[in-house]
N, C-alpha and C positions, 0 to 999 in steps of 0.2 A: 458366301455368308459365313459369319463367324460362328464357331461352335458355342452353343448356349448351354452346354452341360454345366452343372453347378460348379464342378471342380475338375482339375486334371486327374484326380484320383476318384475311384468309385467308393461306394459305401463299405464294401468288403475290405478294400485296401485301407480305408480310414480306421476300421475296426482293428485290423492287424497293426496299424501304426500305433493305435492307442494302447494295445497290449504291449508293444515294444517299448513305448514310453513308460508305462507303469513298471515294466520289468527293469528298465534302466534307472528309474527312481529308486527301486528297491536295491539294485546292485549296479553301481556306476560302470562296471566292466561291460555290462550289457548295452551300454550306449553305442558300442561298436556296431551293432546291427543298424541303428539309425544313421550313424556316420557312413557306413558302407553303402547304404541305400541312397543317401542324399548328397554325398560329397560331389559327385560328378555334376548333377543338376545345379547345385549351388555354385560350383566353380564356373560353369558355363554362364549362369546368370550374372555373376560378378564380372567375368571376363568381357562380356558384352558391354559393360559399363565403365571399364577402366582401361588405361593404357598400360600395356606390359603384362606379360605372364607372371613375373615375380610378384607384382602388386596384387594380381588376382589370387595367386596362391596364398600370399600373406593375409589378405582379407578373408578368404575362405577359411583359413585356419582360425582366425579370430572369431568368425561366425560360430564355428563348432565349439570353440573354447567357451564363448559366452553362453551358447545353448546348454552345454554340459553344466556350467556353473549355475545357471538359472533354471535348470530342468525341474527342480522341486516347486518352482513358482508356476510352471506351465499347467494350465487347466484346459481340459478338452471342452471346447465350446461349440462342437458341431462342425468344426472346420479342420482341414488337414493339418497335421503337424508341419508339413512343408510350408504352409502359409506363414507360420510362426518363424521358421528358418529364413524365408525370403524377407520378412519384415526386419529381422536382425541384420541380414545382408544389406538391405537398403540403408539401414541406420549406419552401418560400418562404412559403406560407400560415401554417404553424405558427410560423415565425420572426416573422412579422408579429404574430401573436397574443401570443407571448411578449414580444416587444420592446415593443409598445405596450400590453400588458395590456388588450386589448379582448376583448369576448365574441365567441365564434364565432357565425357566421351559418349557419342551416340553412334553406334554402328548400324547403318541402315542398308537394307537390301532392296533392290528394285521391286521385287514381288511384295514386300511389306508396304512400300509406298503405294503400290497399285491398289491394295485393299483399302488404304485410307482415301485415295482418290475416288475409288468406287463409292465409298461411304458418303463423300461430300458431292458426288455427281459432277466432278470437274470434267471438262470436255477437251482439254488439250491432250496431245499425245503423251505417252508415258515418259519418254526421255525428257521432254520439256518439264513435265510435272515433277519428275524425280529431282531435277536440279533446283527448281523453284521451292519444292517442299523442304528439301534439305537446308536450303538457305533460310527459309522462314523458321524452321524448327530450331536453328541456331540462336534465334532471338527469344525463344520460349524459356520460361522459368524451369528450374530443375524438377519441381513437383509436377508440372505439366508434362514434361518429357517422360517422367516415370509413368504417368498414367497412360500416355500414348504407347510407350514401350510394352507395358503389361497387356494392354488391350489388343493392339494391332500387331506388334512384332512377336509377341509370345502367345497370342490368341487365348488369353485368359477370360473367363466369364466376369461379368461385372461384380458378382458376389465375391469371387476370389480376389479381384483387383481391390475391392473395398477392404477386404480383410488384410491384404498385404500392406495397403497404405494406411490402415487403421481409420477408415472412413466408412460410412454406410454404403450399401449397394446403390441406393438411390442417389446419394451424393456423387458417387463415381460416375453414374450415368449423366447427371446434370453437368458436372465439370467437363466430361469428355465431349458432350454435345456443344457446350460453349466453346471449347477449344476447336472443334471442327468448324463451327461457325466463324471463329476468328481466322482460322486457316483458309477457309473458303473466301472470306472477305479479302484477305491479303493476296490470295491467288488472283482474284478478280482485279484488284487494284494494280498488281504487277502486270497483268495482261493488258489493261487499259493504258498503262504508262509505256508499254513496249512499242 
């Protein structure tokens, strides 16, 4: 079962983040604390979604540049600072795909597909499901893939998924369950046609 904690960070860590943000707003040199804390997670987040290490490094640099330049606009709204960074990262990734007209990359592991298959109660063996699910996901829209990645592949709560995608928690749930229904229907149809 997925972890239903509200965020990947606890309340104490959020308070520490907020202090670090306020310190960085007062003295931009103190942004280094936030950079050092989140560089690696943001880089991993980006790398899972793009082709090539250099592209991932470039986008990650742009994320932190944007965050530093817009830090004065950031307001604590009860969510982790990292959610704001992930949203910036998704925007940068989406701009790359639109600008360069390249196809989106989805790196899927077998265990990640297994959690999706369990959620939709599919009954084929995992090897068959892995192949079918990856084929079907290739036809999904970018926004749909982002939702699936955040929820199943990164095990984020609906609350955090909503905040990263800038939608409500309830909207994240509704969209995800519609996607799972669509996936289940397509798996059923592919099984019948086989």
